[in-house]
C-alpha positions, 0 to 999 in steps of 0.5 A: 176612527181617524187617520192623517195619511199625509206625512208629518213634519218628522216624516219629511226627512230622508228616512221618510222618503226612503220609506216612500220609495219602498212603495214603488209598484212593479211598473215604477220599479221597471221604469226606474230600472229601465232608466238606469240601464239606458243611462249606463248604455248611453254613457258606454256608447256615447249616445246623449239622446239615449241618456235623455231617454234614460233620465226621463224614465228614471225621473218619472217614478221618483217624481211620482213618489215625491208628489204622492209623499208630499200630498197635503190632504187628510182623510178620516175613516169610520166603521159601523157594524149592523148588528154587532152581535149575531148568531152563528151562521148569520150575516152582519154588514160592515159599513165603512165611511171615508171623509176628506177633511182637507181642502184638496181633492184626493187622488185614487184611493184603495180601502182595505179592511182587515178581517179574520179568515173565518169571516170571509175574504179581505174586502177591498174598495177602490175610490176614484176621487173624493172632493174636498169636504166630501165623503164616500160610503161602502159596505161588505158582509161578514159571516161565521159558522163558528162562535167567538169574538172577531176583531175587524180592522184596522182599516188601511188606506192605499194612495196611488199616483195617476200613473200607477208608479207608487202606492203608499199605505196608511193605517187607521188605529181603531178597530171593532169587534164582531161577536158571534154567539151560539145559535138559539133555538125556540123551545116549546113552553112546557112545564118541566119546572112544574110551573108555567112561569118563573114567578112564584108567590112565596113573597106574596105569602110571606106578606099575607101572613104578616100582620098590619103592624109588620108592613114597612111603609115608605113615603108617598110618591107622585103617581102612587095608587091611593088604595095603597096608603097606610093610614096608621103610618100616615097618622104616626109620621104626619105625612102620606105613607104607602105600603111597599110594592110586593115583589113576586119571588123569581124561580131560579134555574142553573144551566150546567155546561160540561166543558171538559176536553176529554168529554167531547170528541171532534171540533167544528160547528157540527161537533157535540160540544158545539151542540151542547153550547147551543143547547145551553144558550137555547135553554137559558134564553127560553127560561129567561123569557119565562121569568126565571132567574138563570145562571150558567155554571161550568164544570170548573165552578165558574158561574155567570149570574142571572138577572139578580147579578145584572140589576134584575134586567133580564135583557142584560142577563141574556146579553151576559150569558150569550157573550159568555157562551160565545167564547167558552172553550174546552177546559183542561179539568183533570179527571180527578177534579171532574165536576167537584167544583161545580158540585161545591157551588151547587152545594151552597144553596138549594136550586130550583131547576137544574138543566145539565148538558153533559159529555162522556161520563165515567162512573165516578163523575156520574156519581158526582152528578147524581148527588147534585140532584139532592139540591134541586127541585127538578133536574134534566140532563142531556147526555151526549152519546159520544160513541154515536157522535163518533160513528162507532158501534161498541156494545160494551161502550153502549152498556156502560153508557146506559148504566151511567144514565141509570145512575142518574135516573135512580137519583131523580134526574130526567135523562135524555141521550143525545145523538147526531141529528137530534133536535133540542125542541123535540128533546125538551118536549119529550122531557115534559112528556115523560113526566106527564105520562108517568105522573111524576111530581116535580121533585121526582122527574124520570125519563128514558134515554131515547 
């Protein structure tokens, strides 16, 4: 970003000078007031020597304002974030660079960058003097325990005269954005989906069952393996033709995040909703690393596609999912709607693996979630115990909570209750352990609400 602190032709009129007078510091105003008072006293008492002193005191700040206002140098500024996207609780360093692009050295400069209060105090730097064509670089750190997108800037440059009589502020126009994404925990490589990898062999099987005449060839390209040359098509077209590369089929996974405002209590980095968001990010990143095609689905029915919607690039899909989870907020979904929109999205096709992070459920919403199981190959639900997170002990509430878990288990879900202090890696391992110990098939995972 660049800015020109010196006034333009239109700023040199009386209005611009009046604006510069507003930049008088406490010292400058004191000198001006003392000079005016001395001049008045000199007139009343008839003391010409006192009048000269008063004029000197009054003129000095005005001269400082005029000189500073008409200073003819230009300063360019830039900002760089390293990194521009960080997990919650991690630090990012912001680098500021100031270049004096004029032919005159600058005076005393003070840099001030605007940052949201959640990132820390507003950074200020004092630069003594920047020679003509010179540059200065400074840096500061920002950190937030709350995910989100935070604007940085615009950078402000404060000019001061050598006597400290006047300070003028010039603002740069550009700003940057720091993205704070949810914390991502490393999960153990278990076989919850019934396969250690997200790649299946369905595509290979379909090609194996196809006859030699069913192969669709393409023209030979430099570097193609000669063992893939399709001689019958080569003879037919009169040029080298090769079999198309066989692409393994990617297993699909949907991560369902309950964002209903009524389903989560509390706020802040230690709230149950933030635990659910972090859990959804951790599971999504883990399954992407395992080769799955992952999409994020909320109770409102909004879905963020996985690699298939990002050109098949897993890294792009990971970035898209994290960017979405960085700004996801509570929804005002009514109790009547609940999970009905998400259910309609899932009803559109068969899902491979469904991992749900759920808040407080009533019987009606538990029944809707239970029906989602019919469209999946495996389903795991992390149900947050709202009473435990709120520090309450209600026997009636706990009985209802266990009853709704049982509804999900009877539908084929693997259900794990989440209490404060529970670690997602251990819950993830426990979900696989329950399937192994009970010998349940992939389509019939069961679990306890431990």
